[in-house]
C-alpha positions in Angstrom: -0.1 -0.1 0.0 0.9 3.6 0.2 2.8 3.0 3.4 5.3 0.4 1.6 5.7 2.9 -1.1 6.5 5.8 1.3 8.8 3.6 3.3 10.8 3.1 -0.2 10.8 6.8 -0.7 8.3 7.4 -3.6 5.7 9.6 -1.7 6.6 12.1 -3.9 4.6 10.3 -7.2 1.5 10.9 -5.7 1.7 14.2 -8.5 0.7 14.3 -12.1 3.4 13.8 -14.8 2.7 16.5 -17.8 5.2 16.6 -20.2 7.5 19.0 -18.3 7.7 16.4 -15.9 8.7 13.3 -17.7 12.4 13.3 -16.9 11.6 13.6 -13.2 9.0 11.0 -13.8 11.1 8.1 -15.8 13.8 9.0 -13.1 11.3 7.9 -10.3 10.1 5.1 -12.3 13.3 3.6 -12.3 14.0 4.1 -8.7 10.9 2.2 -8.1 11.7 -0.5 -10.5 14.9 -0.9 -8.8 12.9 -1.2 -5.6 10.4 -3.4 -6.9 12.1 -6.6 -6.1 12.4 -5.6 -2.4 9.0 -4.6 -2.0 7.7 -8.0 -3.8 10.0 -9.8 -1.3 9.0 -8.0 1.7 5.1 -8.3 0.3 5.7 -12.3 -0.3 7.6 -13.1 2.8 4.5 -11.6 5.1 1.2 -12.6 5.0 -1.0 -10.2 3.0 -3.4 -10.2 5.7 -1.0 -8.4 8.1 -0.7 -5.5 5.6 -2.4 -2.4 5.7 -6.0 -3.1 4.3 -7.6 0.1 4.2 -5.9 1.4 1.5 -5.7 -0.5 -2.1 -3.0 0.5 -4.7 -3.9 1.0 -8.1 -2.4 2.3 -11.1 -2.9 3.8 -14.5 -0.9 5.3 -17.5 -3.5 7.4 -18.7 -3.9 11.1 -17.3 -5.6 12.0 -14.4 -9.1 13.0 -16.2 -9.1 10.0 -18.2 -12.6 7.7 -18.2 -10.5 4.5 -16.9 -8.8 6.9 -14.0 -11.8 8.6 -12.9 -13.5 5.2 -12.8 -11.5 3.6 -10.5 -11.5 6.9 -8.4 -15.5 6.1 -8.4 -14.9 2.6 -7.1 -12.4 4.1 -4.3 -14.8 6.3 -3.3 -18.0 3.7 -3.5 -15.3 1.6 -1.3 -14.8 4.1 1.1 -18.4 4.9 1.2 -20.0 1.7 2.2 -17.0 0.7 4.9 -17.0 3.9 6.4 -13.9 4.7 5.5 -12.3 1.1 6.0 -11.2 0.5 2.7 -10.7 2.9 -0.4 -8.2 2.7 -3.6 -5.3 5.3 -3.9 -4.7 5.7 -7.5 -1.5 6.3 -9.2 -2.3 7.8 -12.7 -0.3 9.2 -15.6 2.2 6.2 -15.3 3.9 7.3 -12.4 4.7 3.8 -11.6 6.1 3.1 -15.0 5.1 0.9 -18.1 1.7 -1.0 -18.5 4.0 -4.2 -18.6 5.9 -3.3 -15.5 2.2 -2.9 -13.6 1.2 -6.4 -14.7 4.2 -8.0 -13.0 3.8 -5.4 -10.1 0.3 -6.9 -9.4 1.1 -10.5 -9.7 3.8 -10.0 -7.2 1.5 -8.4 -5.0 3.7 -4.9 -5.1 0.7 -2.6 -5.8 -3.3 -4.3 -5.8 -5.0 -3.1 -8.7 -4.3 -1.8 -12.2 -6.3 -0.9 -15.6 -4.1 -2.4 -18.7 -4.9 -2.8 -22.5 -6.2 -5.9 -23.3 -3.7 -6.3 -26.3 -0.6 -6.4 -23.9 -2.3 -8.9 -22.3 -2.8 -11.3 -25.2 0.8 -13.8 -24.8 0.1 -14.4 -21.3 -3.7 -14.9 -21.2 -4.5 -16.0 -24.5 -8.6 -15.5 -24.1 -7.8 -12.1 -24.1 -6.9 -12.6 -28.0 -10.4 -13.3 -29.2 -11.3 -9.1 -27.6 -8.3 -8.1 -29.9 -9.1 -9.6 -32.9 -9.2 -7.2 -35.9 -13.1 -6.4 -37.1 -14.2 -9.3 -34.6 -16.7 -6.0 -33.2 -18.9 -4.2 -35.7 -19.3 -1.1 -33.2 -19.0 0.1 -29.7 -23.0 -1.5 -29.0 -22.1 -4.8 -30.1 -18.8 -5.0 -28.2 -20.8 -4.2 -25.1 -23.6 -6.7 -25.6 -20.3 -9.0 -25.9 -18.4 -7.9 -22.9 -21.5 -8.0 -20.6 -22.4 -11.5 -21.3 -20.8 -14.7 -21.1 -17.7 -14.2 -23.3 -17.0 -10.8 -20.8 -17.3 -13.6 -18.2 -14.9 -16.2 -19.5 -12.6 -13.9 -20.1 -12.4 -12.4 -16.8 -12.0 -15.6 -15.3 -9.2 -16.5 -17.0 -6.9 -14.1 -15.2 -6.9 -16.2 -12.3 -4.9 -18.9 -13.9 -1.9 -16.8 -13.5 -2.2 -15.0 -9.9 -4.8 -12.6 -10.9 -8.4 -11.5 -10.4 -10.2 -9.7 -13.5 -12.4 -7.1 -11.4 -13.6 -5.4 -14.8 -13.5 -4.7 -18.7 -13.7 -1.0 -19.6 -14.5 -0.6 -23.6 -12.6 2.2 -25.1 -14.1 2.5 -28.8 -12.4 2.0 -31.9 -9.0 1.8 -33.0 -7.5 3.6 -35.7 -4.0 4.7 -37.8 -2.7 7.9 -37.4 0.7 9.1 -38.7 2.9 12.3 -39.6 3.2 11.7 -43.5 -0.4 10.9 -45.6 -3.8 10.1 -45.4 -4.5 6.2 -45.4 -7.3 5.3 -47.6 -6.1 1.5 -48.5 -3.9 -0.9 -47.2 -1.5 0.3 -49.8 -1.2 3.5 -48.3 0.2 1.9 -45.3 3.7 0.5 -47.1 6.7 1.7 -45.9 5.3 3.7 -42.5 7.1 2.7 -39.2 4.1 2.2 -36.8 4.4 1.8 -33.3 2.0 -1.4 -32.2 1.6 -2.3 -28.2 3.4 -5.7 -27.2 0.9 -7.9 -28.9 1.5 -10.3 -31.8 -1.5 -9.8 -33.2 -0.9 -6.4 -33.9 2.6 -7.1 -35.1 1.2 -9.3 -37.7 -2.0 -7.3 -38.6 0.9 -4.4 -39.1 3.2 -6.7 -41.5 0.2 -7.7 -43.4 -1.4 -4.1 -43.8 2.2 -3.9 -45.4 3.7 -1.3 -42.8 6.3 -1.9 -40.3 5.8 -2.7 -37.1 7.7 -1.1 -34.0 6.5 -2.4 -30.7 6.8 1.0 -28.0 5.4 1.5 -24.6 2.3 4.0 -24.6 4.4 6.8 -22.6 7.3 6.6 -25.6 4.6 7.1 -28.6 4.5 11.4 -28.2 8.4 11.8 -28.3 8.7 8.8 -31.2 6.9 10.8 -33.7 8.2 14.1 -32.7 11.8 12.7 -33.5 10.6 10.5 -36.2 11.5 7.3 -34.7 8.3 6.6 -35.9 5.5 7.4 -39.0 2.8 6.6 -36.5 0.6 4.7 -34.4 -3.0 3.3 -33.8 -5.0 3.9 -31.1 -8.4 5.4 -30.1 -9.3 8.5 -30.7 -9.2 9.6 -26.9 -5.9 8.5 -26.2 -4.8 9.9 -29.5 -6.0 13.3 -28.1 -5.3 13.3 -24.5 -1.9 12.2 -25.4 -1.9 15.2 -27.7 0.3 12.6 -30.0 -2.1 14.6 -32.5 0.3 17.6 -32.5 3.0 15.5 -33.9 0.7 13.3 -36.2 -1.7 15.0 -38.4 -3.3 12.5 -40.6 -5.9 10.4 -38.9 -7.6 7.5 -40.8 -10.7 5.9 -39.7 -9.9 2.1 -40.6 -11.7 0.9 -36.7 -9.6 -2.0 -37.4 -9.5 -2.9 -33.6 -12.1 -2.4 -30.6 -9.5 -4.6 -28.2 -10.9 -3.1 -24.4 -9.0 -2.1 -21.0 -9.2 -4.6 -18.5 -9.3 -3.9 -14.8 -7.0 -6.7 -12.7 -5.9 -7.5 -9.3 -3.8 -9.4 -7.2 -5.4 -12.6 -6.4 -4.0 -13.0 -3.3 -4.4 -9.6 -1.7 -8.0 -10.2 -3.3 -8.0 -13.8 -0.9 -7.1 -11.7 1.7 -9.9 -9.7 1.7 -13.0 -10.7 3.9 -15.9 -12.6 1.9 -18.0 -10.1 2.2 -15.5 -7.4 0.9 -14.7 -9.6 -1.9 -18.0 -9.4 -2.9 -18.6 -5.8 -2.6 -15.3 -5.2 -4.7 -16.8 -7.6 -7.4 -20.1 -5.7 -7.2 -18.8 -2.1 -7.3 -16.3 -3.1 -9.9 -19.2 -4.1 -12.3 -21.0 -0.7 -11.6 -17.8 1.1 -12.6 -18.2 -0.2 -16.1 -21.0 2.4 -16.3 -19.6 5.4 -14.6 -16.4 4.3 -17.4 -18.8 4.2 -20.3 -20.6 7.4 -19.7 -17.3 9.2 -19.4 -15.9 7.6 -22.1 -19.1 8.5 -24.5 -18.7 12.2 -23.4 -15.1 12.4 -23.2 -14.8 11.1 -26.8 -16.9 13.3 -28.6 -15.2 15.8 -27.0 -11.9 14.7 -28.3 -13.4 14.4 -31.9 -14.6 18.2 -32.0 -11.3 19.3 -30.6 -9.2 16.9 -33.3 -11.7 18.9 -35.8 -11.2 22.2 -34.7 -7.2 21.5 -34.7 -7.9 21.1 -38.2 -6.7 17.7 -38.5 -7.0 15.6 -41.5 -9.4 12.3 -40.7 -10.7 10.7 -43.5 -12.6 7.5 -44.1 -11.1 4.4 -45.4 -12.0 1.6 -47.7 -13.1 -1.0 -45.1 -13.6 -4.1 -47.0 -9.9 -3.9 -48.1 -8.5 -3.6 -44.8 -11.1 -6.5 -43.7 -9.7 -8.7 -46.5 -6.0 -7.9 -45.8 -7.0 -9.0 -41.7 -8.2 -12.3 -42.9 -4.6 -13.8 -42.4 -4.5 -13.0 -38.8 -8.3 -14.3 -38.1 -7.4 -17.3 -39.7 -4.1 -18.1 -38.0 -5.9 -17.4 -34.4 -9.1 -19.3 -35.1 -6.8 -22.5 -35.2 -7.0 -22.5 -31.5 -10.3 -24.2 -30.7 -10.8 -21.7 -27.5 -10.2 -18.5 -29.5 -12.2 -19.7 -32.2 -15.3 -20.5 -29.9 -15.2 -17.0 -28.5 -15.0 -15.7 -31.8 -18.3 -17.6 -32.9 -19.7 -16.2 -29.8 -18.7 -12.8 -30.5 -19.9 -12.5 -34.4 -23.1 -14.4 -33.1 -24.1 -11.0 -31.3 -23.0 -8.8 -33.7 
């Protein structure tokens, strides 16, 4: 909890991390990762029940007003309200504790309690998440929400228990599209030769190659500077993240490929979860499920605001030849549907289209 972070000298991480603070934040993250081994060792050596149970620690790479951050804040407030302050959540936003890949390890090793991560980065360790990241598996936000609220969503959340995590909620986050610094994209041919950032996911690596571009895995927090220095030509993400990260200041071409609706996932340390009283475990699950509605309302409002802001900034925004992109993505679908479990989820998702 926060006490453990303060004991290691990280109490200064509670503030925000704007662009002007990135160097200090990177130094803090290096200090944190250096101390992670010691903190994890302490956590594993002592019973979780002996730790301060009042404040659960959570982390997110997004900025403080991002819908997922606000949803977890709501979750923490409701926990505190229902337990008269006995339980709450202390959240580190803006990537204060490092990359999403690091956050997953910190939760698994019980150094932090909860994290919100992008499902694409979970594909290798948690195979069922691949079904949610396949190209053009979802037709719309409405389609995706029907799926995530049903049996498919429950199966994916249950799958996290196989590797020491508890799936608390799935936060959908709109359609992902391509943006770049060089030119509009109308067909896959327009992507040839572009060097594009992708998350650490085999699905996205293969998809970018099939579209004719060169995939470059980078952490989310490194994309802005990589665009500015021309290390990459572009990337892919949802329109809210494109706006809130201010990547639009470097990349002026947005193309509505809508090739993925890969969602975010809220996960918790299983060891920490199991140490809670049964009534608190039920409460946390219930409130986490309710936080999805909070996140969706904030998402819909902020995504619309982001689109208007980008239009006002006079970015080049264009539609694409969607049938051509769907056709180009077929090899990825065929490859991953060889797995019986993925194919079963894929067919269940398409049935609800």
